[in-house]
C-alpha positions as CSV (number, residue, x, y, z in Angstrom):
1,X,-21.7,-24.0,14.5
2,X,-19.8,-24.8,17.7
3,X,-18.5,-22.1,20.1
4,X,-16.7,-22.1,23.5
5,X,-17.8,-20.8,26.9
6,X,-17.3,-21.9,30.5
7,X,-14.9,-24.7,29.6
8,X,-17.5,-26.2,27.2
9,X,-17.7,-26.6,23.5
10,X,-21.4,-26.1,22.6
11,X,-23.7,-24.9,19.8
12,X,-23.5,-21.1,19.4
13,X,-27.3,-20.8,19.5
14,X,-27.1,-22.1,23.1
15,X,-24.6,-19.6,24.4
16,X,-26.2,-16.6,26.1
17,X,-25.3,-13.6,28.2
18,X,-27.1,-12.4,31.4
19,X,-29.1,-9.2,31.0
20,X,-27.4,-8.0,34.2
21,X,-23.9,-8.2,32.7
22,X,-21.6,-5.1,32.7
23,X,-21.2,-5.6,28.9
24,X,-25.0,-5.1,28.3
25,X,-25.4,-2.4,30.9
26,X,-22.2,-0.5,30.3
27,X,-20.8,-1.7,27.0
28,X,-17.6,-2.8,28.7
29,X,-15.8,-5.8,27.3
30,X,-12.7,-6.9,25.5
31,X,-13.1,-8.0,21.9
32,X,-10.9,-9.7,19.3
33,X,-11.6,-10.9,15.8
34,X,-9.6,-13.0,13.3
35,X,-9.9,-14.8,10.0
36,X,-8.5,-18.0,8.7
37,X,-6.0,-18.6,5.9
38,X,-5.7,-22.1,4.6
39,X,-7.8,-23.2,7.6
40,X,-5.3,-21.7,10.0
41,X,-5.9,-18.6,12.2
42,X,-4.3,-15.7,10.4
43,X,-1.6,-14.1,12.6
44,X,-3.3,-15.5,15.7
45,X,-0.2,-14.7,17.8
46,X,-0.6,-10.9,17.2
47,X,-4.4,-11.1,17.9
48,X,-3.8,-12.8,21.2
49,X,-1.1,-10.4,22.1
50,X,-3.4,-7.5,21.5
51,X,-6.3,-9.2,23.4
52,X,-4.1,-9.5,26.5
53,X,-3.0,-5.9,26.1
54,X,-6.7,-4.9,26.0
55,X,-7.4,-7.0,29.1
56,X,-4.6,-5.2,30.9
57,X,-6.0,-1.8,30.0
58,X,-9.6,-2.7,31.0
59,X,-8.4,-4.4,34.2
60,X,-9.9,-7.7,33.3
61,X,-8.3,-11.0,34.3
62,X,-9.0,-14.5,32.9
63,X,-8.0,-18.0,33.8
64,X,-6.4,-18.7,30.4
65,X,-2.9,-18.1,29.0
66,X,-2.2,-17.3,25.4
67,X,-1.2,-20.9,24.7
68,X,-4.4,-22.3,26.3
69,X,-6.6,-20.0,24.2
70,X,-4.7,-21.0,21.1
71,X,-5.4,-24.7,21.8
72,X,-9.1,-23.9,22.3
73,X,-9.2,-22.1,19.0
74,X,-7.5,-24.9,17.1
75,X,-10.1,-27.3,18.6
76,X,-12.9,-25.0,17.5
77,X,-11.5,-24.9,14.0
78,X,-11.5,-28.7,13.9
79,X,-15.1,-28.7,15.2
80,X,-16.3,-26.2,12.6
81,X,-15.2,-27.7,9.2
82,X,-16.8,-24.8,7.2
83,X,-15.7,-22.5,4.5
84,X,-15.7,-18.7,4.7
85,X,-15.8,-18.3,8.5
86,X,-14.0,-16.2,11.0
87,X,-13.9,-16.2,14.8
88,X,-14.7,-13.6,17.5
89,X,-13.4,-13.6,21.0
90,X,-15.3,-11.8,23.8
91,X,-14.1,-11.4,27.3
92,X,-17.1,-10.4,29.4
93,X,-16.4,-8.9,32.9
94,X,-18.4,-9.9,35.9
95,X,-20.9,-7.4,37.2
96,X,-19.0,-6.3,40.3
97,X,-15.2,-5.8,40.2
98,X,-13.0,-7.6,42.7
99,X,-11.1,-4.7,44.2
100,X,-8.7,-3.6,41.4
101,X,-9.9,-5.9,38.6
102,X,-12.8,-7.7,36.9
103,X,-12.9,-11.4,36.5
104,X,-13.7,-12.1,32.9
105,X,-15.6,-14.9,31.1
106,X,-14.3,-16.0,27.7
107,X,-16.6,-16.6,24.8
108,X,-15.2,-17.8,21.4
109,X,-17.4,-18.5,18.4
110,X,-17.4,-18.7,14.6
111,X,-19.6,-16.8,12.2
112,X,-20.0,-16.5,8.5
113,X,-17.9,-13.9,6.8
114,X,-19.5,-10.9,5.1
115,X,-17.3,-10.3,2.1
116,X,-16.5,-6.8,0.7
117,X,-17.7,-6.2,-2.9
118,X,-14.8,-7.1,-5.1
119,X,-15.4,-4.0,-7.2
120,X,-14.3,-1.7,-4.4
121,X,-10.8,-3.0,-4.6
122,X,-10.7,-1.8,-8.3
123,X,-12.7,1.5,-8.0
124,X,-12.0,2.5,-4.4
125,X,-14.4,3.2,-1.6
126,X,-15.8,6.3,0.1
127,X,-15.4,7.6,3.7
128,X,-17.3,10.2,5.6
129,X,-15.3,12.6,7.8
130,X,-16.6,12.9,11.4
131,X,-15.0,14.5,14.5
132,X,-14.7,11.9,17.2
133,X,-12.0,10.4,19.4
134,X,-12.5,7.0,21.0
135,X,-12.0,6.5,24.7
136,X,-9.0,4.2,25.4
137,X,-8.3,3.9,21.7
138,X,-5.5,1.3,22.2
139,X,-8.0,-1.2,23.7
140,X,-10.2,-3.2,21.3
141,X,-13.5,-3.1,23.1
142,X,-17.2,-3.7,22.2
143,X,-18.0,0.0,22.3
144,X,-18.9,0.8,18.6
145,X,-21.6,3.3,19.4
146,X,-20.2,6.0,17.1
147,X,-20.2,3.7,14.0
148,X,-23.6,2.4,14.8
149,X,-25.0,5.9,15.2
150,X,-23.6,7.0,11.8
151,X,-24.5,3.8,10.0
152,X,-27.7,5.3,8.5
153,X,-25.8,8.2,7.0
154,X,-23.0,5.8,5.8
155,X,-25.6,3.8,3.9
156,X,-27.5,6.8,2.5
157,X,-24.4,8.3,1.1
158,X,-23.0,5.0,-0.2
159,X,-19.9,5.2,1.9
160,X,-17.9,2.4,3.5
161,X,-17.2,3.9,6.9
162,X,-16.7,7.0,8.9
163,X,-13.1,8.4,9.3
164,X,-12.6,10.0,12.7
165,X,-10.6,13.1,13.3
166,X,-9.9,15.2,16.4
167,X,-8.7,18.8,16.4
168,X,-7.8,18.7,12.7
169,X,-5.8,15.5,13.1
170,X,-7.1,12.2,11.5
171,X,-7.2,9.1,13.7
172,X,-8.8,6.0,12.2
173,X,-12.1,4.7,10.8
174,X,-14.6,3.0,13.0
175,X,-13.1,-0.4,12.1
176,X,-9.9,0.3,10.2
177,X,-6.6,2.1,10.3
178,X,-5.7,4.6,7.6
179,X,-2.6,5.2,5.4
180,X,-2.0,8.1,3.0
181,X,0.6,8.3,0.2
182,X,2.2,11.5,-1.0
183,X,5.2,11.7,-3.4
184,X,5.8,7.9,-2.9
185,X,6.1,8.3,0.9
186,X,3.5,6.5,3.0
187,X,2.2,8.0,6.2
188,X,0.0,6.6,9.0
189,X,-1.3,8.0,12.3
190,X,0.7,7.0,15.4
191,X,-1.4,8.3,18.3
192,X,-5.0,8.0,19.4
193,X,-5.6,4.8,17.4
194,X,-6.1,1.1,17.8
195,X,-3.0,-0.6,16.6
196,X,-4.6,-3.0,14.1
197,X,-3.2,-6.4,13.2
198,X,-3.7,-5.8,9.5
199,X,-2.0,-2.4,10.0
200,X,1.0,-4.2,11.4
201,X,1.0,-6.7,8.4
202,X,0.8,-3.8,5.9
203,X,3.7,-2.1,7.6
204,X,5.7,-5.4,7.2
205,X,4.9,-5.4,3.5
206,X,5.8,-1.7,3.1
207,X,9.2,-2.4,4.8
208,X,9.7,-5.6,2.7
209,X,9.2,-3.5,-0.5
210,X,11.7,-0.9,0.8
211,X,9.1,1.9,0.7
212,X,9.4,4.9,3.0
213,X,7.0,4.8,5.9
214,X,6.5,7.6,8.4
215,X,4.2,7.3,11.5
216,X,3.1,10.8,12.5
217,X,0.1,13.0,13.2
218,X,-1.7,13.7,9.9
219,X,-3.8,16.8,9.4
220,X,-7.0,17.0,7.4
221,X,-5.2,19.2,4.9
222,X,-2.6,16.5,4.3
223,X,-5.3,13.9,3.9
224,X,-7.0,15.8,1.1
225,X,-3.7,16.5,-0.6
226,X,-2.7,12.8,-0.7
227,X,-2.0,11.0,-3.9
228,X,-3.4,7.7,-2.6
229,X,-5.3,6.6,0.5
230,X,-6.0,3.1,1.8
231,X,-7.4,1.6,5.0
232,X,-6.5,-1.7,6.7
233,X,-8.6,-4.1,8.8
234,X,-9.2,-7.8,9.3
235,X,-12.4,-7.9,7.1
236,X,-11.3,-5.2,4.6
237,X,-7.7,-6.3,4.4
238,X,-6.1,-3.4,2.3
239,X,-8.9,-1.3,0.9
240,X,-8.3,1.6,-1.4
241,X,-10.1,4.9,-0.7
242,X,-10.8,7.3,-3.6
243,X,-13.3,9.6,-2.1
244,X,-13.8,11.3,1.3
245,X,-17.0,13.3,1.8
246,X,-17.3,15.0,-1.6
247,X,-13.6,15.2,-2.4
248,X,-11.7,12.8,-4.7
249,X,-8.3,11.6,-3.6
250,X,-5.6,12.2,-6.1
251,X,-6.9,11.5,-9.6
252,X,-9.9,9.6,-8.2
253,X,-8.4,6.2,-9.1
254,X,-6.7,3.4,-7.2
255,X,-3.0,4.2,-7.2
256,X,-0.1,1.9,-8.1
257,X,1.4,1.6,-4.6
258,X,-2.0,0.6,-3.1
259,X,-2.6,-1.9,-5.9
260,X,0.8,-3.5,-5.3
261,X,0.1,-3.8,-1.5
262,X,-3.3,-5.4,-2.1
263,X,-1.6,-7.9,-4.4
264,X,1.2,-8.6,-1.9
265,X,-1.3,-9.1,1.0
266,X,-3.4,-11.5,-1.0
267,X,-0.3,-13.5,-1.9
268,X,0.7,-13.6,1.8
269,X,-2.7,-15.1,2.7
270,X,-2.4,-17.7,-0.1
271,X,1.0,-18.8,1.1
272,X,0.3,-18.6,4.8
């Protein structure tokens, strides 16, 4: 597979990162990830907009515009005529900042998708509740230390992910945003979260279907009293959640609103 670095298209296996980099030594870098739909980058404009917002937050500057990155990505897709692949973008800062900012190197490369079990979309998945709040949550960075730390427990308890809360208020999972449904009203956290691209698409679908959506702080009590819960992310798309810790959500089955949103999202990708 072919990736991009230092103005060159080259084999991914030949792209490397210095051991002295700030990313390796301090876990400080910008990160973006997108999939393809009909061999086109799915909502690339939103991903690039978020990437540049992250760069602004992290004080990293690059020599590329959104349009130039888009051209590079289109070229990479042409050079990687493979099925079932996605792309990652990393912006790695130089070791020493230049006064008020870091100069960033851009890495873009494809990788094979790891698909979610189809059964989870019918039965629902499980989350583990953990108290944690990410630093700079609106920036998409390479710092996933919490999810890596809890990965062993996630696997042992057959869960999909950890759901973060802070001071009795739910935030997000390690890789996804969360929505709850109560009495046909959909709620999603508005503060202390990464504003996911799939989250934004789900909100578009909710509005298109004329459902009521409220962005607000959500307590743990409200979470456990929900009729339905689902999470959204690039890899999981819209994933139903039917169990959190040892508590079933609603009647323990995937609800109708969640099922309809899953269907609408899949149709959107087919027609994209």
